[in-house]
C-alpha positions in Angstrom: 0.1 0.1 0.1 1.2 3.3 -0.9 2.1 5.4 2.2 -0.1 8.5 1.2 -3.1 6.6 -0.1 -6.3 6.5 1.7 -8.0 3.9 -0.3 -9.7 0.8 1.0 -7.0 -2.1 1.2 -7.0 -5.8 1.4 -4.2 -8.2 1.9 -3.6 -11.8 1.0 -4.4 -13.8 -2.2 -7.3 -12.2 -3.9 -10.2 -14.4 -5.1 -10.9 -12.9 -8.5 -13.9 -14.9 -9.3 -15.8 -14.6 -5.9 -15.1 -10.8 -6.1 -16.7 -10.7 -9.7 -19.6 -12.6 -8.5 -20.2 -10.4 -5.5 -19.8 -7.2 -7.8 -22.1 -8.6 -10.5 -24.8 -9.7 -7.6 -24.6 -5.8 -6.4 -25.0 -4.7 -10.0 -28.3 -6.8 -10.3 -29.7 -5.5 -7.2 -29.0 -1.9 -7.7 -29.1 -1.4 -11.4 -33.0 -1.2 -11.7 -32.9 1.9 -9.1 -30.3 3.8 -11.0 -31.9 6.5 -13.3 -28.7 7.5 -14.9 -27.5 6.7 -18.6 -24.4 4.5 -19.1 -22.0 7.1 -20.2 -18.8 6.0 -18.7 -17.3 2.9 -16.8 -14.4 3.5 -14.6 -12.4 1.1 -12.9 -10.5 2.7 -10.1 -10.0 3.8 -6.5 -6.9 1.4 -6.1 -5.2 -1.1 -8.3 -7.8 -2.6 -10.5 -5.0 -3.6 -13.1 -4.3 -6.4 -10.4 -7.7 -7.9 -11.2 -7.8 -10.7 -13.9 -8.4 -9.2 -17.4 -11.0 -12.1 -18.0 -12.9 -10.8 -14.7 -12.8 -7.2 -16.1 -14.1 -8.4 -19.4 -17.1 -10.1 -17.9 -17.7 -7.2 -15.7 -17.7 -4.7 -18.6 -19.8 -7.0 -20.7 -22.4 -7.3 -18.1 -22.6 -3.8 -17.3 -23.1 -2.9 -20.9 -25.8 -5.6 -21.4 -27.5 -4.3 -18.1 -27.6 -0.6 -19.2 -27.2 -0.7 -22.8 -24.2 1.0 -24.6 -25.9 3.6 -26.7 -24.4 6.4 -24.6 -21.4 4.8 -23.5 -18.3 7.0 -24.3 -15.4 5.8 -22.4 -14.2 2.7 -20.3 -11.2 3.7 -18.1 -8.9 1.3 -16.2 -6.6 2.8 -13.6 -3.2 0.8 -13.7 0.0 0.4 -11.7 3.0 0.6 -14.1 4.4 -2.9 -13.2 1.1 -4.4 -14.5 1.2 -2.6 -18.0 3.1 -5.4 -19.9 2.2 -5.5 -23.3 0.2 -8.6 -23.3 -1.9 -7.2 -20.4 -2.5 -3.8 -22.4 -3.8 -6.1 -25.3 -6.1 -8.1 -23.0 -7.5 -4.9 -21.4 -8.1 -3.5 -24.8 -10.0 -6.7 -25.9 -12.0 -6.5 -22.7 -13.4 -3.4 -23.8 -11.1 -0.8 -22.1 -10.8 2.1 -24.1 -8.6 4.5 -21.8 -5.8 3.6 -19.6 -4.9 5.8 -16.6 -1.4 5.0 -15.5 -0.2 5.9 -11.9 3.5 6.9 -12.9 3.4 9.5 -10.1 7.2 10.4 -10.7 10.1 9.5 -12.8 12.7 10.6 -10.2 13.9 7.5 -8.3 14.2 9.3 -4.8 10.9 10.5 -5.2 9.5 7.0 -5.7 11.3 5.8 -2.9 9.6 8.4 -0.4 6.3 7.8 -2.2 6.8 4.1 -1.5 5.9 3.0 -5.2 7.1 -0.3 -6.4 8.2 0.8 -9.9 11.6 2.3 -9.6 13.7 1.1 -12.6 12.1 2.7 -15.5 8.6 0.8 -15.1 6.9 4.1 -15.6 8.2 4.9 -19.1 8.2 1.1 -20.1 4.3 1.3 -19.1 3.6 4.2 -21.2 5.6 3.0 -24.1 3.8 -0.6 -23.8 0.3 1.0 -23.8 1.2 3.3 -26.7 2.7 0.5 -28.7 -0.5 -1.4 -28.3 -2.6 1.2 -30.0 -6.3 1.9 -29.6 -6.1 3.2 -26.2 -6.4 6.8 -24.8 -3.4 7.0 -22.4 -3.5 9.3 -19.3 -0.8 9.5 -16.6 -1.0 10.6 -13.0 1.8 12.6 -11.4 2.5 13.8 -7.9 4.1 17.2 -7.3 5.5 18.2 -4.0 7.1 15.2 -2.7 9.4 16.3 0.2 13.2 15.6 -0.6 15.5 16.9 2.0 18.1 19.3 0.4 16.5 19.2 -3.3 14.3 21.7 -4.8 11.2 20.4 -6.8 12.0 19.9 -10.3 10.0 19.2 -13.6 11.5 16.0 -14.9 8.4 14.0 -14.6 6.1 16.7 -16.1 8.5 17.4 -19.0 8.9 13.7 -19.7 5.1 13.0 -19.8 4.2 16.2 -21.8 3.9 14.2 -25.0 0.8 12.6 -23.9 -2.8 13.8 -24.4 -3.8 13.7 -20.8 -1.9 14.3 -17.5 -3.5 14.5 -14.1 -1.1 16.2 -11.7 -1.9 16.1 -8.1 -0.4 17.9 -5.1 0.9 15.5 -2.4 -1.9 15.4 0.1 -1.2 14.2 3.6 -4.3 12.2 4.7 -4.8 11.7 8.5 -5.2 8.0 8.8 -2.2 7.2 6.2 1.2 6.4 7.0 2.4 9.7 5.8 -0.2 11.2 8.3 1.7 9.5 11.0 5.1 10.5 9.9 4.0 14.3 9.8 2.5 14.1 13.2 5.6 12.6 14.7 8.0 14.9 12.7 9.6 12.3 10.6 8.2 14.1 7.4 8.0 17.9 6.9 5.7 18.9 3.8 6.7 21.5 1.6 5.7 25.1 2.5 2.5 26.3 1.1 4.2 29.1 -0.8 6.5 26.6 -2.5 3.6 24.3 -3.6 1.6 27.3 -4.9 4.7 28.4 -7.0 5.1 24.7 -8.2 1.5 24.5 -9.2 1.7 27.7 -11.2 5.1 26.5 -12.9 3.5 23.3 -13.7 0.5 25.1 -15.3 2.7 27.5 -17.3 4.9 24.5 -18.7 1.7 22.3 -19.7 -0.2 25.3 -21.3 2.9 26.2 -23.2 2.9 22.6 -24.4 -0.5 22.8 -25.8 -2.7 21.4 -22.9 -5.7 22.9 -21.6 -6.0 23.2 -17.9 -9.6 22.0 -17.8 -10.0 21.1 -14.1 -8.0 21.7 -11.1 -5.6 18.8 -11.4 -6.1 17.8 -15.0 -4.9 18.8 -18.4 -5.7 17.6 -21.8 -5.3 18.4 -25.5 -8.2 19.4 -27.4 -10.9 16.6 -27.5 -9.2 14.5 -24.9 -10.8 15.4 -21.6 -11.6 12.6 -19.4 -15.4 11.9 -19.8 -15.6 10.4 -16.3 -13.9 13.3 -14.6 -16.2 15.8 -16.2 -19.4 13.9 -15.2 -18.0 13.9 -11.6 -17.6 17.7 -11.6 -21.1 18.3 -12.7 -22.6 16.0 -10.0 -24.1 13.7 -12.7 -25.3 10.5 -11.0 -23.1 7.6 -11.1 -23.3 4.0 -9.7 -20.3 2.8 -7.8 -19.8 -1.0 -7.5 -17.4 -2.9 -5.1 -15.6 -2.5 -1.8 -15.4 1.1 -0.8 -17.2 2.4 -4.0 -19.4 5.5 -3.9 -22.4 6.3 -5.5 -24.7 9.6 -6.3 -28.2 9.1 -7.3 -30.5 12.2 -7.9 -33.9 12.1 -6.2 -35.8 13.9 -8.9 -36.5 17.0 -6.6 -33.0 18.5 -6.9 -31.7 16.6 -4.0 -29.2 13.6 -4.1 -28.4 10.5 -2.3 -24.7 9.3 -1.5 -23.9 5.8 -0.9 -20.7 4.4 0.0 -19.8 0.7 0.3 -18.0 -1.0 3.4 -14.2 -0.6 3.0 -13.5 -4.2 4.2 -13.9 -7.1 1.8 -15.4 -9.4 4.6 -18.2 -6.8 5.2 -18.8 -6.2 1.5 -19.2 -10.0 0.9 -21.4 -10.2 4.2 -23.8 -7.7 2.5 -23.2 -4.8 5.1 -25.2 -2.3 3.6 -23.6 1.1 2.3 -23.3 4.3 4.3 -26.0 6.7 3.1 -26.0 10.6 3.3 -28.8 12.6 1.9 -28.2 16.0 0.3 -31.2 18.6 0.2 -31.8 20.4 -3.0 -29.9 23.4 -1.8 -26.9 21.5 -0.4 -26.6 19.6 -3.9 -26.8 22.9 -5.6 -23.9 24.4 -3.5 -21.8 21.4 -4.1 -22.5 21.4 -7.9 -21.6 25.2 -7.8 -18.1 24.8 -6.0 -17.3 21.8 -7.9 -18.0 23.7 -11.1 -15.6 26.4 -10.0 -12.9 23.6 -9.9 -13.2 23.3 -13.8 -12.3 25.8 -16.4 -15.9 25.7 -17.6 -17.0 27.2 -14.2 -20.8 27.6 -13.7 -23.6 29.6 -14.9 -23.7 32.9 -13.2 -27.1 32.4 -12.2 -26.0 29.4 -10.2 -24.3 31.9 -7.7 -25.4 34.8 -5.7 -24.5 38.3 -6.8 -22.5 38.8 -3.7 -20.5 35.6 -4.5 -20.0 36.7 -8.2 -18.9 40.2 -7.0 -16.4 38.7 -4.7 -14.9 36.3 -7.1 -14.3 38.9 -9.8 -13.1 41.5 -7.3 -10.6 39.0 -5.9 -9.3 38.0 -9.2 -10.5 34.5 -8.5 -12.7 34.3 -11.6 -13.8 35.9 -14.8 -17.0 36.2 -16.6 -17.6 34.6 -19.9 -20.7 34.1 -22.1 -23.0 34.1 -18.9 -20.7 31.7 -16.8 -18.1 32.5 -14.2 -14.9 30.7 -14.7 -11.9 30.3 -12.1 -8.6 32.1 -13.0 -5.4 30.3 -12.1 -5.6 32.0 -8.8 -9.1 30.8 -8.5 -7.8 27.1 -8.7 -5.0 27.9 -6.3 -7.7 29.0 -3.9 -10.3 26.4 -4.6 -10.9 25.4 -1.1 -11.6 29.1 -0.1 -14.0 29.4 -2.8 -15.7 26.0 -2.0 -16.3 27.2 1.6 -17.6 30.7 0.6 -20.2 29.1 -1.9 -21.2 26.4 0.6 -21.7 29.0 3.3 -23.7 31.4 1.0 -26.0 28.8 -0.7 
């Protein structure tokens, strides 16, 4: 397990078939109650590339037959670099995967050591090369910026090396409370980079990728024209989605402007035992506020009518947003201060 990840984790030999059976049973039980269209299938939230490709293929086929695939635009699989052997890429494509999201995170050996990654000897570049050589797959890579290395300033080795791709997601290293990194920070074994250093790093990464022809279309993601991630975009719009499997989250709209979020148990044993998901209900006002502040984390922003006049004035006066064709869209400064914007919107709406 990566020391910075807060995903559900299990150890021991996986039972691929049993997990598939449980997931398809959940699909059969919940699909009739789901009102959304099948636009995107996303295997993520951990390391789904460890799952047998045959199981991935059967899951995709069953999902497509359950909902119909008239509106399906994208099938994404998150993959660890060491899993991206050429034959696996071929099997994933044959299974129906159209987009591969590779967790490269860094191409700098000492950063990979700090991040606890198991690919440190050229596996990241080789994974990208294998996926590209297979053909027919859209390729995205994740990169982490802000890994604290004593005595060394942040550099752009990873960003520059991946800038030939069509899609990149560049995340600031986040210290989650219940992770190994959280413990290290609490007891002083790790000192995160200063906020001003991180802000400058974010600004510099933005400048390099925009100069390379990328669109900064959401707070952490960059794409070339026509290569935005469909699933990302649905999430930022608060579109309904059905999450299946251990730790998976879902959003169903209630027809009156509100929403119902359900999160499956994080332990495999609980999932197999049928422990029900944790449910949180959002009122129409709460979901409208969430949709507004999430929208302000994308370059498309939100319709001006979705915000109060006071919020609009504050965003414009503070240089956090600009007005464009009836929409309020974040500036780079707005992306940098996205949490402050979210708090202000949530308080006002």
